[in-house]
C-alpha positions as CSV (number, residue, x, y, z in Angstrom):
1,V,-57.5,-87.5,-16.7
2,Q,-60.5,-87.4,-19.1
3,G,-62.7,-89.5,-16.7
4,N,-61.6,-87.5,-13.7
5,A,-62.4,-84.2,-15.4
6,A,-65.9,-85.4,-16.4
7,E,-66.5,-86.7,-12.9
8,H,-65.5,-83.4,-11.2
9,L,-67.6,-81.3,-13.6
10,Q,-70.6,-83.5,-13.0
11,A,-70.2,-83.0,-9.2
12,F,-70.8,-79.3,-9.7
13,N,-74.0,-79.9,-11.6
14,T,-75.1,-82.5,-9.0
15,I,-74.8,-80.0,-6.2
16,R,-76.5,-77.4,-8.3
17,V,-79.5,-79.6,-8.9
18,K,-79.6,-80.7,-5.2
19,N,-79.6,-77.1,-4.0
20,K,-82.2,-76.1,-6.5
21,Q,-84.6,-78.9,-5.4
22,T,-84.2,-78.0,-1.7
23,Q,-84.7,-74.4,-2.6
24,L,-88.0,-75.1,-4.3
25,R,-89.2,-77.3,-1.4
26,L,-88.5,-74.4,1.0
27,Q,-90.4,-72.0,-1.2
28,I,-93.4,-74.3,-1.3
29,Y,-93.3,-74.7,2.4
30,A,-93.0,-70.9,2.9
31,T,-96.4,-70.5,1.1
32,E,-98.1,-73.1,3.2
33,A,-96.6,-72.8,6.7
34,Q,-99.1,-71.4,9.3
35,D,-96.4,-70.0,11.5
36,D,-94.9,-66.6,10.5
37,T,-91.4,-67.5,11.8
38,A,-91.4,-70.8,9.9
39,R,-92.3,-68.9,6.7
40,I,-89.4,-66.4,7.2
41,K,-87.0,-69.3,8.0
42,A,-88.0,-71.2,4.9
43,A,-87.8,-68.1,2.6
44,T,-84.4,-67.2,4.0
45,L,-82.9,-70.6,3.4
46,A,-84.6,-70.8,-0.1
47,L,-82.8,-67.6,-1.1
48,W,-79.5,-68.8,0.5
49,L,-79.6,-72.1,-1.5
50,S,-80.5,-70.2,-4.7
51,R,-77.3,-68.2,-4.3
52,K,-75.4,-71.4,-3.6
53,A,-76.8,-73.1,-6.7
54,D,-76.0,-70.0,-8.9
55,A,-72.4,-70.0,-7.5
56,A,-72.0,-73.7,-8.3
57,T,-73.2,-73.1,-11.8
58,T,-70.8,-70.2,-12.3
59,A,-67.9,-72.2,-10.9
60,G,-68.7,-75.2,-13.0
61,L,-69.2,-73.3,-16.3
62,R,-66.2,-70.9,-15.9
63,T,-63.4,-71.8,-13.4
64,A,-63.8,-75.6,-13.2
65,S,-64.6,-76.2,-16.9
66,K,-61.6,-74.1,-18.0
67,K,-59.3,-76.1,-15.8
68,A,-60.8,-79.3,-16.9
69,I,-60.5,-78.5,-20.6
70,N,-57.0,-77.3,-20.3
71,G,-56.0,-80.3,-18.2
72,V,-57.4,-82.8,-20.6
73,A,-55.9,-81.0,-23.6
74,T,-52.4,-80.8,-22.1
75,A,-52.5,-84.5,-21.0
76,L,-53.7,-85.7,-24.4
77,Y,-51.0,-83.6,-26.1
78,A,-48.3,-85.0,-23.9
79,K,-49.5,-88.5,-24.4
80,G,-49.6,-88.0,-28.2
81,R,-46.0,-86.8,-28.2
82,V,-44.8,-89.7,-26.2
83,D,-46.8,-92.2,-28.2
84,E,-45.5,-90.8,-31.4
85,L,-41.9,-91.1,-30.1
86,L,-42.4,-94.7,-29.0
87,E,-44.0,-95.5,-32.4
88,L,-40.9,-94.2,-34.1
89,M,-38.6,-96.0,-31.8
90,A,-40.4,-99.3,-32.3
91,Q,-38.4,-99.9,-35.4
92,T,-35.6,-101.1,-33.2
93,K,-37.6,-104.1,-32.1
94,S,-36.3,-106.4,-34.8
95,G,-32.6,-105.8,-34.3
96,S,-30.4,-108.0,-32.1
97,H,-29.1,-104.9,-30.5
98,G,-32.5,-103.2,-30.2
99,C,-32.7,-100.4,-27.7
100,L,-36.2,-101.3,-26.5
101,V,-36.2,-104.7,-24.8
102,N,-38.4,-106.6,-22.4
103,G,-37.3,-107.6,-19.0
104,N,-34.6,-106.6,-16.6
105,S,-31.9,-109.0,-17.9
106,G,-29.0,-108.2,-20.0
107,R,-30.3,-111.0,-22.3
108,G,-33.7,-109.4,-22.6
109,S,-35.6,-109.9,-25.9
110,P,-36.2,-106.9,-28.2
111,V,-39.6,-105.3,-27.7
112,S,-42.4,-106.6,-29.9
113,K,-45.2,-104.3,-31.2
114,T,-48.7,-105.7,-31.4
115,G,-51.3,-103.3,-32.5
116,S,-51.0,-100.3,-30.3
117,T,-49.0,-102.1,-27.7
118,I,-45.2,-101.8,-27.6
119,G,-43.9,-104.4,-25.2
120,D,-46.1,-103.9,-22.2
121,A,-46.9,-100.3,-22.9
122,E,-50.2,-99.3,-24.6
123,C,-49.3,-96.5,-27.1
124,S,-51.7,-94.9,-29.5
125,L,-52.3,-91.5,-31.0
126,T,-56.0,-92.1,-30.9
127,R,-58.0,-91.1,-27.8
128,K,-59.2,-94.0,-25.7
129,A,-62.4,-94.2,-23.7
130,P,-62.2,-92.4,-20.3
131,A,-61.2,-94.6,-17.4
132,T,-64.0,-95.6,-15.0
133,S,-61.9,-94.5,-12.0
134,Y,-59.1,-92.0,-11.5
135,S,-55.5,-92.9,-10.5
136,D,-53.0,-90.4,-9.3
137,L,-50.1,-89.6,-11.6
138,N,-46.9,-91.5,-10.9
139,I,-44.7,-90.7,-13.8
140,L,-45.6,-87.1,-14.6
141,A,-45.0,-84.5,-12.0
142,P,-45.1,-80.6,-11.9
143,Q,-41.3,-80.7,-12.3
144,G,-41.7,-83.0,-15.4
145,F,-41.0,-86.6,-14.6
146,A,-41.4,-88.2,-11.1
147,E,-39.6,-91.3,-12.2
148,E,-37.8,-92.5,-15.3
149,P,-40.4,-94.1,-17.6
150,L,-37.8,-95.7,-19.8
151,P,-34.4,-97.3,-19.0
152,T,-31.8,-94.5,-18.7
153,T,-28.7,-96.1,-17.3
154,A,-25.9,-96.9,-19.8
155,G,-24.6,-100.5,-19.5
156,N,-25.9,-104.0,-19.8
157,D,-29.0,-103.6,-17.7
158,K,-32.4,-103.7,-19.5
159,Q,-30.7,-104.0,-22.9
160,S,-29.3,-106.5,-25.3
161,S,-26.1,-108.4,-24.2
162,T,-24.4,-107.8,-27.5
163,K,-24.4,-104.0,-27.6
164,G,-25.1,-101.4,-24.9
165,C,-27.6,-99.0,-26.4
166,N,-29.8,-98.0,-23.5
167,L,-31.8,-94.7,-23.5
168,F,-30.5,-91.9,-21.5
169,T,-31.6,-89.3,-18.9
170,L,-34.9,-87.7,-19.4
171,N,-35.2,-84.0,-19.9
172,A,-38.3,-82.9,-17.9
173,V,-38.8,-79.6,-19.7
174,G,-40.7,-81.2,-22.6
175,F,-40.7,-81.2,-26.3
176,G,-40.1,-78.2,-28.5
177,K,-38.2,-76.3,-31.1
178,I,-34.5,-76.9,-30.9
179,D,-31.2,-75.7,-32.4
180,Q,-28.4,-77.9,-33.6
181,Q,-25.0,-77.3,-32.0
182,D,-22.0,-79.1,-30.6
183,A,-22.1,-79.5,-26.8
184,A,-21.0,-81.8,-24.0
185,T,-24.5,-83.0,-23.4
186,V,-26.9,-83.8,-26.2
187,Y,-30.6,-84.2,-26.3
188,Y,-32.6,-86.4,-28.7
189,G,-35.9,-88.3,-29.0
190,G,-37.9,-85.1,-29.5
191,G,-35.9,-83.3,-26.7
192,I,-36.9,-85.6,-23.8
193,F,-33.7,-87.7,-23.7
194,S,-30.2,-86.6,-23.0
195,G,-26.7,-88.0,-22.7
196,A,-23.0,-87.1,-22.7
197,K,-21.6,-86.6,-26.2
198,S,-18.6,-88.7,-25.3
199,D,-20.7,-91.7,-24.2
200,S,-19.8,-94.5,-26.7
201,Q,-22.9,-96.4,-25.9
202,L,-25.2,-93.8,-27.6
203,T,-26.3,-95.1,-31.0
204,G,-28.1,-93.8,-34.0
205,A,-26.8,-90.4,-35.0
206,T,-23.6,-88.4,-35.0
207,L,-23.6,-86.7,-31.6
208,T,-22.1,-83.5,-32.8
209,T,-25.2,-82.9,-35.0
210,L,-27.7,-83.7,-32.3
211,T,-29.3,-80.9,-30.4
212,T,-28.7,-79.5,-27.0
213,E,-31.4,-77.5,-25.5
214,D,-35.1,-77.5,-26.3
215,D,-37.4,-74.5,-26.3
216,G,-37.9,-73.4,-22.7
217,N,-41.4,-72.1,-23.5
218,T,-42.6,-75.6,-24.4
219,Q,-43.2,-77.5,-21.2
220,T,-45.3,-80.4,-22.4
221,C,-44.8,-82.8,-19.5
222,K,-44.9,-80.1,-16.9
223,D,-48.1,-78.7,-18.3
224,A,-49.7,-82.2,-18.4
225,A,-48.9,-82.8,-14.8
226,T,-50.1,-79.4,-13.7
227,G,-53.3,-79.7,-15.6
228,A,-54.0,-83.2,-14.2
229,N,-53.4,-82.0,-10.7
230,E,-55.7,-79.0,-11.2
231,I,-58.5,-81.3,-12.2
232,K,-57.8,-83.6,-9.2
233,N,-58.1,-80.6,-6.9
234,L,-61.3,-79.2,-8.3
235,N,-63.6,-78.9,-5.3
236,S,-67.3,-78.5,-5.5
237,A,-67.9,-79.1,-1.7
238,A,-67.9,-75.4,-1.0
239,Y,-71.3,-75.1,-2.7
240,D,-72.9,-78.1,-1.0
241,N,-75.4,-77.3,1.7
242,A,-74.3,-80.4,3.6
243,T,-70.9,-79.0,4.2
244,L,-71.7,-75.5,5.3
245,T,-72.7,-73.4,7.6
246,T,-71.2,-70.8,9.8
247,D,-72.3,-67.4,11.0
248,G,-69.8,-65.9,8.6
249,D,-71.4,-67.3,5.4
250,S,-71.9,-64.2,3.2
251,D,-74.8,-65.8,1.2
252,L,-76.7,-66.6,4.3
253,K,-76.2,-63.0,5.7
254,T,-77.5,-61.6,2.4
255,A,-80.5,-63.9,2.5
256,V,-81.3,-62.7,6.1
257,A,-81.0,-59.1,5.0
258,Y,-83.4,-59.5,2.0
259,I,-86.0,-61.6,3.8
260,A,-86.0,-60.8,7.5
261,L,-84.9,-57.1,7.2
262,N,-86.3,-56.2,3.8
263,Q,-82.9,-54.7,2.8
264,E,-80.6,-55.4,0.0
265,T,-77.6,-55.2,2.3
266,A,-77.2,-55.0,6.1
267,A,-74.3,-54.9,8.6
268,D,-73.4,-57.9,10.7
269,S,-74.7,-56.0,13.7
270,E,-78.2,-56.3,12.1
271,T,-78.1,-59.7,10.4
272,K,-76.5,-61.6,13.3
273,P,-79.3,-60.9,15.8
274,Q,-81.9,-62.0,13.2
275,L,-79.9,-65.1,12.4
276,D,-79.7,-66.0,16.1
277,Q,-83.4,-65.4,16.5
278,L,-84.3,-67.7,13.5
279,F,-81.8,-70.5,14.2
280,S,-80.4,-71.9,17.4
281,K,-76.7,-72.9,17.8
282,P,-75.0,-74.8,16.3
283,L,-76.2,-73.1,13.2
284,N,-75.6,-76.0,10.8
285,T,-77.5,-78.4,13.0
286,A,-80.4,-76.1,13.3
287,I,-80.6,-75.6,9.5
288,F,-80.3,-79.3,8.9
289,M,-83.2,-80.1,11.3
290,F,-85.4,-77.4,9.8
291,I,-84.8,-78.7,6.3
292,E,-85.7,-82.1,7.6
293,E,-89.0,-80.7,8.9
294,V,-89.7,-79.0,5.6
295,E,-89.1,-82.2,3.7
296,A,-91.4,-84.1,6.0
297,H,-94.2,-81.6,5.1
298,E,-96.9,-83.5,3.2
299,I,-98.5,-82.4,-0.1
300,P,-102.1,-83.6,-0.2
301,T,-103.5,-86.2,-2.5
302,G,-104.3,-85.0,-6.0
303,A,-101.6,-82.4,-6.3
304,L,-99.8,-83.1,-9.6
305,E,-101.7,-86.4,-9.8
306,M,-100.2,-87.8,-6.6
307,K,-102.2,-90.7,-5.5
308,A,-101.4,-90.2,-1.8
309,A,-100.2,-87.5,0.5
310,T,-96.5,-87.2,-0.2
311,P,-93.7,-85.6,1.8
312,L,-91.9,-82.8,0.0
313,G,-88.6,-84.6,0.4
314,K,-90.0,-87.5,-1.7
315,I,-90.9,-85.2,-4.6
316,N,-87.9,-84.9,-6.9
317,G,-87.0,-83.1,-10.1
318,V,-86.6,-79.4,-10.6
319,Q,-89.4,-79.3,-13.2
320,K,-91.9,-81.1,-11.0
321,L,-91.1,-79.0,-7.9
322,T,-91.3,-75.8,-10.0
323,A,-94.8,-76.8,-11.3
324,L,-95.9,-77.6,-7.7
325,L,-94.6,-74.3,-6.5
326,L,-96.5,-72.4,-9.2
327,R,-99.7,-74.3,-8.4
328,V,-99.4,-73.6,-4.7
329,T,-98.7,-70.0,-5.4
330,I,-101.7,-69.6,-7.7
331,A,-103.9,-71.3,-5.1
332,S,-102.6,-69.1,-2.3
333,T,-103.1,-66.0,-4.4
334,K,-106.7,-67.0,-5.2
335,E,-107.5,-67.6,-1.5
336,K,-106.1,-64.2,-0.7
337,I,-108.2,-62.5,-3.4
338,D,-111.3,-64.4,-2.4
339,L,-110.8,-63.4,1.3
340,A,-110.2,-59.8,0.4
341,T,-113.4,-59.7,-1.7
342,E,-115.4,-61.3,1.1
343,L,-114.1,-58.9,3.7
344,K,-114.8,-55.9,1.4
345,S,-118.4,-57.2,0.9
346,R,-118.9,-57.6,4.6
347,A,-117.6,-54.1,5.3
348,T,-119.9,-52.6,2.7
349,S,-122.9,-54.4,4.0
350,Q,-122.2,-53.4,7.6
351,Q,-121.7,-49.8,6.6
352,K,-125.0,-49.7,4.7
353,K,-126.8,-51.2,7.7
354,S,-125.3,-48.7,10.1
355,T,-126.3,-45.8,7.9
356,E,-129.9,-46.9,7.6
357,E,-130.2,-47.3,11.3
358,K,-128.8,-43.8,11.9
359,E,-131.3,-42.4,9.4
360,K,-134.2,-44.1,11.2
361,E,-133.1,-42.6,14.5
362,C,-132.7,-39.2,13.0
363,N,-136.2,-39.2,11.7
364,T,-137.9,-40.4,14.9
365,K,-136.2,-38.9,17.9
366,G,-136.4,-35.1,17.4
367,K,-134.0,-32.3,18.1
368,D,-131.6,-34.2,20.3
369,K,-130.4,-36.1,17.2
370,R,-129.4,-33.0,15.2
371,N,-125.7,-33.9,15.6
372,E,-126.2,-37.4,14.4
373,C,-128.0,-36.2,11.3
374,E,-125.2,-33.8,10.5
375,K,-122.7,-36.6,10.8
376,L,-124.7,-38.3,8.0
377,A,-124.5,-35.3,5.7
378,N,-122.4,-37.3,3.3
379,V,-125.4,-39.5,2.6
380,E,-127.7,-36.5,2.2
381,C,-129.2,-36.8,5.7
382,V,-130.5,-33.5,7.1
383,F,-132.3,-32.8,10.4
384,N,-136.1,-33.2,9.8
385,Y,-137.8,-30.9,12.2
386,E,-141.3,-31.6,10.9
387,G,-140.9,-35.3,10.5
388,E,-141.8,-35.1,6.8
389,K,-141.7,-38.4,5.1
390,S,-140.0,-37.0,2.0
391,K,-136.9,-36.1,4.0
392,K,-134.2,-38.2,5.5
């Protein structure tokens, strides 16, 4: 259970990192693509994957982690109670009529305890290292026990041949606070074993003083099984871009509204045509192929000390891709500023030249240029009747 919980939680983080890396590659591509449609497609998918990464983070930190913590805690608590019980019962190992025996024969030997092993069962109140792989539960189940983990049938099977002292039916409700009373059925062993009061093969205590029902609010075994199954069923695939996409994906629609329509929200009647225009059908195939195209886009030699032109898909690590995005953005912004400065300079120069030419014509061609001179009044040009050199 411990190992399974860690593995499932790690899956959420793995998907988050993968989505984040792809998002950054798309953002970089959006700043460098020459085609306007390609830029919009890349920006749309970048926002979509950003929302997927955030959703995976939220699920991993809240829903999944809560279930994992609860599942591990209930499993360890249940195991501790059973281990504790078995440790207490281990004292019977030295008696000729011991209740814990090895084998399936009426002549089975009493169970021996070596370290934390009682018979063939490993029992310890200390936590063990998480298992490398997960195995489905076979004894615990949502109803308590799926099978009887200890011998429960009275008689000479799985017990000493000299005295029948087998353990009795398991009570799946769990361990808990109990009240002593006389009853036809008695419970013992921490409330998980039961047997008929009249059964002469029960040993150990006076049956009339043993307890009947345990506290119904304490469901140790049930809780352990439920928690383990919740961990098993944790599913991070819903946040993986490899398992998506349909026209109905709300995150994708939101991304289309923001990027393609410049709106915070938009109706399906608006987003669907845009989505159809950006990506062909089937949608998931079109998105997959576009991301492949983006990841094949090469970053030139020298960027972030790369010794050769490198495809975006070969550049890994959120930090490195973020640094590359910032450098590309800075370079793109600088180019934009430089171009704007150059265009402004050209426009000013052209305007100055045009004004000077008009002034020259105004001063040399007489009355027919009165209107032209008046148009240049903003630069103090007046019609020069006499052709005086001191006037424009």
